[in-house]
Residue, then its C-alpha position, 0 to 999 in steps of 0.5 A: x499499499x503506498x504511503x499517505x501523503x503528509x497533510x502539512x496543512x497549519x492553523x494559527x495556533x495548533x503546536x508543534x513541539x521539538x526536542x533535542x534527542x538527548x533531552x537537552x533543549x524542547x521548544x515549542x511553536x505556533x504557526x501564527x507568525x512562525x512563533x516559539x512560544x516556550x523553550x526549555x533548557x536545564x539550569x544548573x541544577x538540572x531542571x528545566x525552565x521556559x526561559x522565553x515570554x508569551x502567552x498560555x492563550x496563544x491567540x493574545x499574539x493576535x493583538x500583542x502590543x509587544x511583539x514577541x515575535x518572530x520576524x517581519x518583511x523590514x525588522x526595526x524602523x523605517x523613516x516616514x514609512x518611506x523608501x525608494x528603490x534605488x535608495x536615496x536619501x529622504x525621497x520626496x513622498x510623490x517621487x518615482x520609484x518611492x513606496x509608502x508603509x504604514x505608519x505605526x510608531x512614534x505617533x504615526x511618525x514612522x514604521x516599526x517591524x514592517x507595518x501593521x499586519x507583518x509577517x508575525x500577523x500572518x499564518x504560516x504553513x508547516x511544509x516539514x516537520x520531525x521531531x527535533x525541526x519544523x519548517x514554515x513556508x509564508x508567502x508576502x503579497x505585498x499587502x503592506x505596500x512593499x514592492x514584490x512577492x516574497x517567499x521564506x521558508x523558516x527552519x527552526x531545529x534543536x540538536x544534542x547539547x542544548x542548541x537551537x538554531x533558526x535559518x530563513x532563505x526568501x525569494x523576491x519577484x522583483x527588487x525589494x528591501x528585507x531585512x529580518x529578524x528573530x525577536x525573542x524575549x528572554x528571561x534566564x531565570x524563567x521569574x523564579x529565585x525572586x529574579x523579576x528583571x534581568x538587570x542582573x544578567x550579564x551581556x557580552x557583545x562583540x561590538x564596539x559602536x553603535x547607531x546613533x539614532x534621533x528622538x524617534x529611534x531613527x538613525x542619524x547615519x552616525x555611529x558612536x564609539x561604545x568604549x568608555x559609554x553605557x554601550x561597551x558590553x565587549x568584556x568576555x567576562x561580561x557586564x551586567x545589563x544594570x552595571x551603569x544603569x543610572x547612565x541610561x537614562x533617555x538612551x532608549x528614546x526620551x523618558x526611557x531607561x535602559x537600551x534599545x539601541x543597534x551594535x554594529x558587530x566588529x567584523x572578526x566576530x559576530x556574536x552575543x552572549x547572556x547568562x544568569x548566575x541565579x539559574x545558571x543558564x547562559x545563551x552564546x548566540x552567533x549569526x550571519x547578520x551584522x548587527x543586533x538590538x538589544x531592548x531592555x523591554x521598558x514598554x513591556x505590560x503584558x500577562x505573564x505565563x502560568x510558569x512564570x507566576x501569571x496571569x495575575x502578574x504582568x511582565x513589566x519593564x526590565x523584566x527581559x531583554x530582546x537580542x535581535x540579530x539583524x542587518x543595519x537598521x533603516x539602511x534603506x534611508x541612509x545611502x551613506x553607510x553603502x549597506x545593500x538590503x535590497x534583494x530580488x530575481x538572482x539575489x536570495x537573503x539568508x538570515x541564520x543564528x545559532x543560540x547554544x545553552x550551556x551552564x556556568x557555576 
């Protein structure tokens, strides 16, 4: 008898669980946004903890304001929700080859994460899965105003030794900007040990420069030298996120304390590490992307999962950190950088990030 074809029909909040053969790591995903909803790794005592934020009711992702999401066609911000191809500085609204994306940030002065209904608000289709991997497909038909149809395949996989890897391959029918990220909110203590913030987490970023931005978090075109400033996280021994906390007022925007900034990786090392002494959980992140956005969740205010003490308690400011591997932010409006984020026929987009978990004592 011939084998029955596999039915890969997926529904927005179907749950897919993948685990490494050695039991070191388990991740759960829903097809809505190809979003990771749980990530279980073992602490220094051998106990598994769910170290990412999310919801017990995943349908809340439909209206979630904090975006604990996977990716969009263009991550971070786009100045005035406008860009041109080829890219130009301050394109005229009615100029040739100028595109307009819905405004949804800073009182509708710019676009954040690709528009109102980005890829995180779409139902992806499962095209293959095993016990340790799942691959999703999404076809973006440019309904947010971007040119061209983009077809993306995203694969999440886990392996022995506590490793999670995510890759994205995207093709486009015509020239269009693509700049993706994975927007995971991390708390490596999982809100245990009387720990409710990530200020005591250690952070190491292989970067000596940060993108300078204006009050709307739009790049000015300049880069800030990190050494000697609160942006310096280069020490291999790590620096506590809250070590220079009093110096971070307004760094993430007017009235905001903490970080929401883009570090450009030094050429010889693309990576970030985060660890906690309380749980002993450490994650070393390596990527093929040139930059990382670190956001210490100042504006966060959503119900916690039950496993994190919810739902009567909320995730609030500084309770997690997002570490988003990505390209130069808004490079499509900053031609002086000479960064090409335009893809199309003959030029595919590739995004890859590996998260390796271990324990510190």
